[in-house]
N, C-alpha and C positions, 0 to 999 in steps of 0.2 A: 749487253746490257747498257742502257744508258747511263750517262756521265753523270754526275752526283754533285751539287754544286752549291756552296753554301750560301745563305743569304741573311743578312742581319739589318732588321729594320724595315718592318712591312706597313709603314704609316700610308699617308696619300700619296707617295708617289711609288715606295718601295713595293706596296702589295700587288697593284698593277703590274708591275717590272717582274714581278717573282712569278706571277700568273703567266704572264708572256712568254719565260723561259719554261715552264711546268708545257705548256701548249706546244713549244719547240721542241719537245721530246725530251727534257732534262727532268733528272730528280731534282727537287729542289729540298734542302735542309735548313728549315727555318726557325730564326729564333726573333722574340722581340718583347721587350721590357713589359709591355701591354697583354697582360693576357688574353683582354677580352677581344683581340683578332685571333686567336687558337683556333675558334671553333669556325669562321670563316674561311681561314688558311687549310684548315685540313680538308674541309667540302670542296677547295679550289684542288685539293688532289698535294699540297704541299707539307712534306713531314718536318711536323713543328717538335723539337727539341726544347729542354729546360735549363742549358747551359751555351756558353761560346764555347768551352770546352766539345760539348758534345757536335757539333757543328765542325769545328775543326778537325774530328777525329772524322766524322764522315762523311766529310768533303774529298772527292777525288785532286780536283787540281786547283781549283780558284775559290774564294769566298767572297761576298761583295758585302760592302759596308754602305748603308743608306742613310745614316743617322745624321742627328743635327750639326754635330760643329768636333772640334778637336777634340774635346775631354771627354765625348762619347767614343769617339774612335781610341783617343789610347785606351780608355778603360774595356773597350770588346779587344784590344790585342793585348794590352800587357797587365789591366786586371787579375785580381781572384778568378779563377777558372774562366779567365782569358783566355784567347786562341792560343799563347804561347803555352800554356799549361798542359797540353797536350802534346808538347813538343813536334810539332810536326815539321815536314822536310819536303823541301821541293815543291812550296805550293804559293800561289799567288791570292794577295789581299787585292781586289779591286775596291778603291775609297771612292766611291759614286757622289759624297757628300760635298759640300762646297766649303772651302777652306778658302783664306787667304793666299798665295801660291809662296811666299817664304814657310808658314806653317806646314804645308804642303809636303815641299822640298825637306824639311826639318823630321815631319812624323816617317819620308822613306826613308830615311839616312839613320834615323833609331831603330828602325823595324829591322834594318839588314845589317846593323851593328850585331842586335842584339838576338838575333835570329836564324833562323835559314829558309826564311820567307823573303819572298819580292814584293814589293809593292807598286803598283801602279795606279794612275789615278784617272778618272772617267767622269767628268763631270757633264751635267745633263741639261738639256734646255726642252721646252715643251709642255710644262703643265701637268696636270693631272689628267688634262683629256692626252695628251700627246703620249703620257705612260700608259693609260688605259687601253690606246689605239696602236702601241707600239710602233710609234711613230717621232717618237724623239731624236733630237740632235743627239749627239754624242761625242765629247770631247777629249780625245784620250793624250796621253805624256807617259812616258817613262821607257823603259827597255823597250826596243820599236820589235826585238822577236818575241816577248810577253806578249806585247801587246796586240801582235799577229793572231798569236797563238789564242787569242781569247776575243778574236773577233768574230768566231759565232754565236757568242753569249751577246755581244753587243746588236749583232743583225737582229737577234731573236725581240730586244726590247726597242730597237730604235731603227729609223730607215736612213738618218744619214750621219755617217761615222768619220771622225776627223781626225788626223795625229799632229800633235805639236812637239814633237820631238823629246829627249832624253831626259828632260827635268819636270819630274811629275808636277810640280807648281803650274807648268806653262799650260797645263789645261784650263786651269783655275783663272790663268789671266785671260783665256779666250772668252771665258764665260762673264769675265768682269765686264769685255770689253763689250760682250752681247749687252748684257743688263745695263750697261753704261748706256748704249744708243736706245734701249728701250725706254728707260726712265725718260731721256729728254724727249724721246717722240709723245709717250705718254700727255707729258707737261705742254707739249705743244698743240696735241689735239684738244685736249682739256680748254685749251686757251682761246684756239680757234672757235671750238664752241660757244665758249662766253660772248665772245665779238658777234658771232651769230643770232645768237640768243636776245642780246642786246637789240637789233635790228627785227625782231621777228620771224627770222629765219626759219622753216623747218629742220629741224636736226635731221630727220630721214632723210631729206633732198640734199642736204649737205654732204651726208655719210655718201650717199649714192654719187656727190660729184666728186668727192676725193677718192675712191674707191677706182674710177676712171680717168684720172687727172693725176698731173705732178706730184699731190699732195699724198698720194696713197704710200700705204704701208701697212705693215702686219698690225700694227694697233688699228688704223682705221678699218680693217677686214675683220678685225676681231674686239671690235668696239663694245658691243651687246655684252661681252663675258668682261671683258676690263673696264668699264663703267662701273661694274658691280664689285670690283675686287674690293675687300674691306680692310681696314686700318690694322687690326689685330694678324691679320694674314699676309695673303697674296704682297700688299702695299708694305708690309712692315720687312718682309724679306726681300723684296726689292731694295727697299731706303739701306737695309743692313749692305746691301751689294755697291750700292752710289756711293755708300760711306767708305766701304772697302776700298773701290775703284780711286777715289778722292785720297786715300791715305798712299794707297800707291804712286800716286802723281806728286804729294809730296815729297814722300821717301827717296824716290829718285829725282824728283825737281822737274815734273813735266806739268806743264801748264793743261788743266783741266776744267777753264771757267764752266763749260755749260754743265759739266757733269756736276760743279759743286750748285751752281744755280738748280740744277733738276733737281737734289738734294734737298734744299732747304724749302722748294715751292713746290716738290710731291702733292702733299695731303693738302695745301691750301688749292692748288690746282684742281686735285680730283674734289675740291667738297667735303672732305673727311677730317674728323679731330685725330692731329696726332696721338696717338697712344702716350701714357704715362710713363715716364724711365721708370724703372722698377728698381 
């Protein structure tokens, strides 16, 4: 009988990731706060349950959390009817959310102090398209033995798996580095195209030039998609990571001037209006 793996958070990223686990032969036990996804998930062969506790009871050895933030992870694990309410033993929580490094380490310590569970971190990069194609880059950190034991799960969801040491927060540092460079590249691409536009150079020909020249990058090769990123979704998430990277620089006295500039100019460079603070 195939292994049962828990999966909490079947949103834009989580749903296709869970589907790929199912395609790889795992029985996926899913939960999401948005009940509208249940019919679609069941049609994809995912077993949907009504509480975090049920996920913990049914999962054999691992539970993936793919939710938005620290507060949601705390609720999943420690809340009423949370994972710990099932008193699970010798299982692993795989947090694939994006948190700041210190917060991830704190969450790991809290889990291990208050339960018989282990927490590892596995940040992802590649967007919804990578999640659907099963080609995500997955940045892992935590107990090396546990990470290795979870490798088959990662291989079902991604094509490039990296390990960054025993501190769970290290995977989050790797993601911040990646997204910091992404943000800087987006600003550079947008500014270059502005200059080209001023001289009436055809954008398509400039992009073709960049793709075969020293200005090439992932942003260049995917500009048709990146240029459509909206202020309240992908760009907002990227800005959050740029700010997080900036805060790490401040905290540890590491100068990151291009990151700071990219943070302040991102929406202007992309010709988007920054969402109002809530």
